[in-house]
C-alpha positions as CSV (number, residue, x, y, z in Angstrom):
1,M,-33.8,-80.1,-2.2
2,A,-30.8,-81.8,-3.7
3,G,-27.9,-82.4,-1.5
4,V,-24.9,-80.5,-1.6
5,S,-22.1,-82.4,-3.8
6,N,-19.0,-83.4,-2.4
7,A,-17.0,-81.3,-4.7
8,A,-19.0,-78.1,-3.3
9,K,-18.5,-79.1,0.1
10,V,-14.7,-79.3,-0.4
11,K,-14.8,-75.5,-1.9
12,Q,-16.7,-74.4,0.8
13,G,-14.3,-75.7,3.1
14,I,-11.4,-74.1,1.6
15,V,-13.0,-70.9,1.6
16,V,-13.7,-71.3,5.2
17,L,-10.3,-72.4,6.0
18,G,-8.8,-69.8,4.0
19,A,-10.9,-67.0,5.6
20,G,-10.1,-68.1,9.0
21,A,-6.4,-68.4,8.1
22,A,-6.6,-64.7,6.9
23,I,-8.5,-63.7,10.2
24,C,-5.6,-65.4,12.2
25,V,-2.9,-63.7,10.1
26,G,-4.5,-60.5,10.3
27,G,-5.0,-60.6,14.0
28,L,-1.4,-61.9,14.8
29,T,-0.2,-58.9,12.3
30,I,-2.2,-56.1,14.1
31,T,-1.7,-57.3,17.7
32,G,2.1,-57.7,17.1
33,H,2.5,-61.2,18.0
34,P,6.5,-61.5,18.3
35,R,7.2,-65.2,17.3
36,F,4.6,-64.4,14.4
37,Y,6.6,-61.6,13.0
38,K,10.3,-63.3,13.7
39,T,9.4,-66.7,12.2
40,V,6.7,-65.9,9.4
41,L,6.2,-62.3,8.5
42,M,9.8,-61.0,8.5
43,P,11.2,-64.0,6.5
44,L,8.4,-63.8,3.9
45,G,9.2,-59.9,3.6
46,F,12.7,-61.0,2.8
47,R,11.6,-63.3,-0.2
48,V,9.3,-60.4,-1.5
49,F,11.4,-57.2,-1.0
50,D,14.9,-56.5,-1.6
51,P,16.5,-54.6,1.8
52,E,16.2,-50.9,0.7
53,T,12.6,-51.5,-0.7
54,A,11.7,-52.9,2.3
55,H,13.4,-50.1,4.3
56,R,11.7,-47.5,2.4
57,W,8.2,-49.3,2.8
58,S,8.7,-49.8,6.6
59,I,9.2,-46.0,6.9
60,K,6.0,-45.5,5.0
61,L,4.2,-47.6,7.0
62,A,5.3,-46.0,10.1
63,K,4.7,-42.6,8.7
64,W,1.2,-43.5,8.1
65,R,0.6,-45.1,11.4
66,L,0.0,-48.5,9.6
67,L,2.4,-50.6,11.7
68,P,0.7,-52.6,14.7
69,C,0.3,-49.9,17.6
70,M,2.0,-51.8,20.5
71,K,0.4,-52.2,23.7
72,Q,3.3,-50.1,25.8
73,Y,5.0,-51.9,28.5
74,T,5.5,-49.8,31.6
75,S,7.4,-50.6,34.5
76,A,8.9,-48.1,37.1
77,T,12.1,-50.2,37.1
78,L,12.7,-48.9,33.8
79,N,12.1,-45.1,34.2
80,C,15.0,-42.8,33.7
81,S,15.9,-39.7,32.1
82,I,18.7,-38.3,29.8
83,F,20.0,-34.8,30.5
84,G,16.8,-33.9,32.5
85,K,14.3,-35.3,29.8
86,P,12.3,-38.1,31.3
87,L,12.2,-41.3,29.6
88,S,9.8,-44.2,30.1
89,S,12.7,-46.9,29.6
90,P,16.1,-46.8,28.1
91,I,15.3,-48.3,24.9
92,G,15.4,-46.4,21.8
93,L,15.6,-46.6,18.2
94,A,19.2,-45.8,16.6
95,A,19.9,-43.5,13.8
96,G,19.9,-45.0,10.2
97,F,16.2,-46.1,10.1
98,D,14.3,-42.8,9.7
99,K,16.8,-40.8,8.0
100,D,14.7,-37.9,6.9
101,G,12.7,-37.7,10.1
102,E,9.4,-39.0,8.7
103,A,8.0,-41.6,10.7
104,V,9.1,-40.4,14.3
105,D,5.7,-40.7,15.9
106,G,5.1,-44.2,14.2
107,M,8.5,-45.2,15.6
108,L,7.3,-44.2,19.3
109,S,4.3,-46.1,19.2
110,L,6.3,-49.3,18.4
111,G,7.2,-48.7,22.3
112,F,10.8,-46.9,21.6
113,S,10.9,-44.1,24.4
114,F,13.2,-42.2,22.2
115,V,14.0,-41.8,18.5
116,E,17.1,-40.5,16.6
117,V,16.7,-39.5,13.1
118,G,19.4,-39.0,10.4
119,S,21.9,-38.7,9.7
120,V,21.3,-35.5,8.1
121,T,23.6,-33.6,6.0
122,P,23.8,-29.8,5.5
123,L,22.7,-30.2,1.6
124,P,21.0,-33.1,0.2
125,Q,23.0,-35.9,-1.4
126,P,21.9,-39.3,-2.9
127,G,24.6,-41.5,-0.9
128,N,26.3,-44.3,-2.6
129,P,25.2,-46.3,-5.7
130,K,22.8,-49.1,-5.4
131,P,22.6,-51.8,-4.0
132,R,24.1,-50.6,-0.9
133,V,22.4,-52.7,1.9
134,F,22.6,-56.4,2.4
135,R,21.0,-58.8,4.6
136,L,23.1,-61.6,6.2
137,P,20.1,-64.0,7.7
138,E,22.5,-66.7,8.5
139,D,24.3,-64.1,10.7
140,K,21.4,-62.1,12.0
141,A,23.4,-59.2,10.6
142,I,23.2,-56.4,7.9
143,I,25.8,-54.8,5.9
144,N,25.1,-51.2,4.6
145,R,27.4,-48.7,2.7
146,Y,24.5,-46.1,2.4
147,G,26.8,-43.3,2.3
148,F,24.8,-40.7,4.5
149,N,21.9,-40.4,1.7
150,S,19.9,-37.5,3.0
151,A,17.1,-35.1,2.1
152,G,19.3,-32.2,3.7
153,H,19.0,-30.1,6.8
154,D,16.1,-28.1,5.3
155,V,13.7,-30.9,4.4
156,V,14.4,-32.6,7.6
157,Y,13.8,-29.4,9.7
158,A,10.7,-28.8,8.0
159,S,9.4,-32.3,8.8
160,L,10.4,-32.3,12.6
161,K,9.1,-28.7,12.8
162,A,5.6,-29.8,11.7
163,R,5.5,-32.9,13.9
164,Q,6.3,-30.3,16.8
165,E,3.6,-28.2,16.3
166,N,0.9,-31.2,15.4
167,S,1.9,-34.3,17.3
168,K,0.8,-35.0,20.9
169,S,3.0,-38.1,21.2
170,A,5.6,-37.9,24.2
171,G,9.1,-39.0,23.4
172,V,12.5,-37.7,23.1
173,V,13.9,-37.0,19.6
174,G,17.3,-36.6,18.6
175,V,19.1,-35.7,15.3
176,N,22.1,-37.3,14.2
177,L,24.4,-34.9,12.1
178,G,26.3,-36.1,9.2
179,S,28.8,-34.3,6.7
180,N,28.4,-34.1,3.0
181,K,30.8,-36.2,1.0
182,T,32.5,-33.3,-0.7
183,S,32.3,-30.8,2.3
184,E,35.4,-28.4,2.3
185,S,35.0,-28.3,6.1
186,R,33.4,-31.2,8.1
187,I,33.5,-29.2,11.2
188,N,31.6,-26.1,9.8
189,D,28.9,-29.0,8.7
190,F,28.6,-30.1,12.3
191,V,28.3,-26.7,13.4
192,K,25.6,-25.8,10.7
193,G,23.6,-28.6,12.1
194,V,23.9,-27.4,15.6
195,Q,22.6,-24.4,14.4
196,K,19.7,-25.6,12.3
197,F,18.3,-28.1,14.7
198,G,19.4,-26.9,18.1
199,D,16.0,-25.5,18.9
200,I,13.9,-28.4,17.9
201,A,16.0,-31.6,18.8
202,D,16.3,-32.8,22.4
203,Y,19.8,-34.0,21.7
204,L,22.3,-33.8,18.9
205,V,24.7,-36.6,17.6
206,V,27.9,-35.7,16.0
207,N,28.5,-38.9,13.8
208,V,32.5,-39.0,13.3
209,S,32.4,-42.7,12.8
210,S,30.3,-43.8,9.7
211,P,32.6,-46.0,7.5
212,N,30.8,-45.1,4.4
213,T,32.1,-41.5,4.2
214,P,35.7,-41.3,3.2
215,G,37.8,-39.7,5.5
216,L,35.2,-39.4,8.1
217,R,36.7,-41.5,10.6
218,T,39.8,-39.3,11.1
219,M,38.0,-36.7,13.0
220,Q,38.3,-39.4,16.0
221,C,41.9,-38.4,16.1
222,R,42.5,-36.2,19.3
223,Q,43.2,-33.1,18.1
224,L,40.7,-33.1,15.4
225,L,38.1,-34.0,17.7
226,H,39.3,-31.8,20.4
227,D,38.7,-28.8,18.1
228,L,35.3,-30.5,16.4
229,I,33.9,-30.7,20.2
230,N,34.9,-27.2,21.1
231,A,33.2,-25.9,17.9
232,V,30.1,-27.8,18.5
233,L,29.9,-26.7,22.2
234,E,30.1,-23.0,21.2
235,A,27.5,-23.1,18.5
236,R,25.4,-25.0,21.0
237,D,25.9,-22.4,23.7
238,N,25.4,-19.6,21.4
239,L,21.7,-20.8,20.4
240,A,19.0,-18.4,21.1
241,C,16.6,-21.1,22.4
242,K,16.1,-21.7,26.1
243,Q,16.5,-25.4,26.4
244,K,19.7,-26.1,24.8
245,P,20.1,-29.7,23.4
246,A,22.7,-32.1,24.8
247,I,25.4,-33.4,22.6
248,F,26.7,-36.9,21.9
249,I,29.6,-37.9,19.9
250,K,29.1,-41.3,18.2
251,L,32.2,-43.8,18.1
252,S,33.5,-46.4,16.0
253,P,33.9,-50.0,17.3
254,D,37.2,-50.2,15.5
255,L,39.1,-47.9,17.5
256,S,42.8,-48.9,18.9
257,A,43.6,-49.0,22.6
258,D,45.4,-45.7,22.0
259,E,42.9,-44.0,20.1
260,R,40.2,-44.7,22.8
261,V,42.6,-43.5,25.5
262,D,42.9,-40.1,23.3
263,I,39.2,-39.8,22.9
264,A,38.5,-40.2,26.6
265,A,41.1,-37.6,27.5
266,V,39.4,-35.1,25.1
267,V,35.9,-35.5,26.5
268,S,36.7,-36.2,30.2
269,G,35.9,-33.2,32.5
270,R,33.3,-31.8,30.3
271,T,30.3,-31.0,32.5
272,D,28.5,-29.3,29.4
273,S,25.9,-32.3,28.4
274,L,28.0,-34.2,26.7
275,G,27.8,-37.9,26.2
276,L,28.8,-41.1,24.1
277,I,27.3,-43.1,21.6
278,V,29.0,-46.2,21.2
279,S,29.2,-47.6,18.6
280,N,28.5,-47.5,15.2
281,T,28.9,-50.3,12.6
282,T,32.2,-52.2,12.0
283,I,34.3,-52.7,9.0
284,T,35.8,-55.7,10.5
285,R,34.4,-59.1,9.2
286,P,34.3,-61.9,12.1
287,V,35.4,-65.3,10.9
288,T,32.1,-66.9,12.2
289,L,30.0,-64.9,9.5
290,T,28.5,-67.6,6.9
291,S,26.4,-65.6,4.6
292,S,27.3,-65.4,1.0
293,Q,27.1,-61.5,1.3
294,K,29.5,-61.3,4.1
295,S,32.1,-59.9,1.6
296,E,30.4,-56.8,0.7
297,S,31.8,-53.4,1.9
298,G,30.4,-51.2,4.2
299,G,29.5,-51.3,7.9
300,L,28.5,-54.6,9.5
301,S,25.5,-54.4,12.2
302,G,23.6,-56.8,14.1
303,E,24.4,-59.9,16.2
304,P,28.1,-59.9,15.2
305,L,28.6,-56.5,16.3
306,R,27.4,-57.2,20.0
307,D,30.5,-58.3,21.9
308,L,33.0,-55.6,19.9
309,S,30.3,-52.8,20.9
310,T,30.1,-53.8,24.5
311,D,33.8,-54.3,24.8
312,T,33.9,-50.5,23.6
313,I,31.3,-49.4,25.9
314,R,33.2,-51.1,28.9
315,D,36.6,-49.3,28.0
316,M,34.9,-46.2,27.5
317,Y,33.2,-46.2,30.7
318,R,36.2,-47.2,32.5
319,L,38.3,-44.3,30.6
320,T,35.8,-41.6,31.4
321,N,35.4,-42.9,35.2
322,G,31.8,-43.5,34.2
323,K,31.4,-39.7,34.4
324,L,29.7,-39.3,30.7
325,P,26.6,-41.0,29.8
326,I,26.8,-43.6,27.2
327,V,24.2,-44.9,24.8
328,G,25.1,-48.4,23.9
329,V,24.3,-49.4,20.5
330,G,25.2,-52.8,18.4
331,G,23.7,-56.2,18.3
332,V,21.0,-55.6,20.8
333,S,17.9,-57.8,20.1
334,S,16.7,-59.2,23.5
335,G,16.4,-57.8,27.1
336,A,19.8,-59.8,28.0
337,D,21.7,-58.0,25.0
338,A,20.3,-54.6,26.5
339,Y,21.1,-55.6,30.1
340,E,24.7,-56.6,29.2
341,K,25.5,-53.3,27.7
342,I,24.0,-51.3,30.7
343,K,26.2,-53.6,33.0
344,A,29.1,-52.6,30.9
345,G,28.6,-49.0,31.4
346,A,25.8,-47.8,28.9
347,S,22.9,-45.6,30.7
348,F,20.6,-46.0,27.5
349,V,20.5,-48.4,24.7
350,Q,19.4,-48.4,21.2
351,L,18.6,-50.9,18.4
352,Y,17.7,-50.9,14.7
353,T,18.8,-54.1,13.0
354,A,16.7,-56.1,15.3
355,L,14.0,-54.5,13.8
356,V,14.6,-56.3,10.3
357,Y,14.8,-59.6,11.9
358,H,12.3,-59.4,14.8
359,G,9.8,-56.8,13.6
360,P,7.9,-54.1,15.3
361,P,7.3,-56.1,18.3
362,V,11.0,-56.1,19.3
363,A,11.1,-52.8,21.5
364,V,8.5,-54.0,23.8
365,S,9.8,-57.4,23.9
366,V,13.4,-55.9,24.9
367,Q,11.8,-53.8,27.6
368,R,9.7,-56.4,29.1
369,E,12.7,-58.8,29.4
370,L,15.1,-56.2,30.5
371,A,12.5,-55.2,33.4
372,E,12.4,-59.0,34.4
373,L,16.0,-59.0,34.5
374,L,16.5,-56.2,36.5
375,Q,14.1,-57.3,39.0
376,R,15.3,-61.0,39.1
377,D,18.7,-59.5,40.2
378,G,17.1,-57.2,43.0
379,H,17.4,-53.5,41.5
380,Q,14.6,-51.3,42.0
381,N,15.7,-49.3,39.2
382,V,17.8,-49.5,35.8
383,S,20.2,-46.7,37.0
384,E,21.5,-49.2,39.6
385,A,22.6,-51.6,37.1
386,V,24.6,-49.1,35.2
387,G,28.4,-49.9,35.1
388,L,27.6,-52.7,37.3
389,D,30.5,-54.8,35.8
390,H,32.9,-52.5,37.0
391,K,31.8,-52.1,40.5
392,L,32.0,-55.8,40.9
393,T,35.5,-56.1,39.8
394,T,36.9,-53.2,42.3
């Protein structure tokens, strides 16, 4: 039998190496290897897909349960509850990723203990013209000006109702409520949201801080916020369902010191399942930004928002005397980031932009790192660390 030629051997070697590489890449993808996602797969995705296309495909993959099912990290140190709803950890997915409630179970399978869908507007609306979302990879940031693109109340409710009837997944689900761009009454829009989703959401968020809907942030002014909260709580209390949802108010990180004092005065003393989410994206642009996209208009999220968000959490915790639960969000991509927000006053922490840069493994990684930090510092449970910075300075 004639020997195999050198060319044939080379060809066979290439095939073997290629197959081995494919198996290796497939294994790293399926098992959710954090470093592989961060350094290889996510940067490769940046080259192939524009930001909004990547976002849409991510939702589809999560909806179809084609993202890696992460091995859940469990630790009694992280166990907590949000208005009586038990959570395996304080780490959740922020609003903005799953705007229409399509992929709740897929995102829970990545290790998030709660998922917030939305923002959802009463009527469908397309949002702002494209392009409207921009990556700033040098700054580990995103700028978006989506403008509350939403399928509307009816479509999102139908999706969440179908999930409720068919899903066996544990996890808390919140609905972030928005207002239509052409609305004649923003208060009525939020009241409609409470009435629509009150029987299906574990909590509802009144989003008065998006920078991409003209005039919306004025709802954070003292009198307008007072009227809004009264109307929303009345609508919640009048719901026919037995288990009524908690209400969170989502705030901007760009509030002045006086505005923060005013908001604290409005929300303080409330004992009716009210909390704060701090914070939304910022319209400021730190001088440290280096990306060529840094001048795009819209809300900035990710690493450059981290300190501004944490400072706002610290202020709102102090101004409300730690009496209202705070969900901290903005620039969280590690357990250390989450721990910083918890010590500043957050009882729970959300992330979103970190998914863009770290991929599906990020939720479990943050939980593991957070548990290790808590245990290092001698905490039996994460609740012991909430507001710790304030206790150390008094």
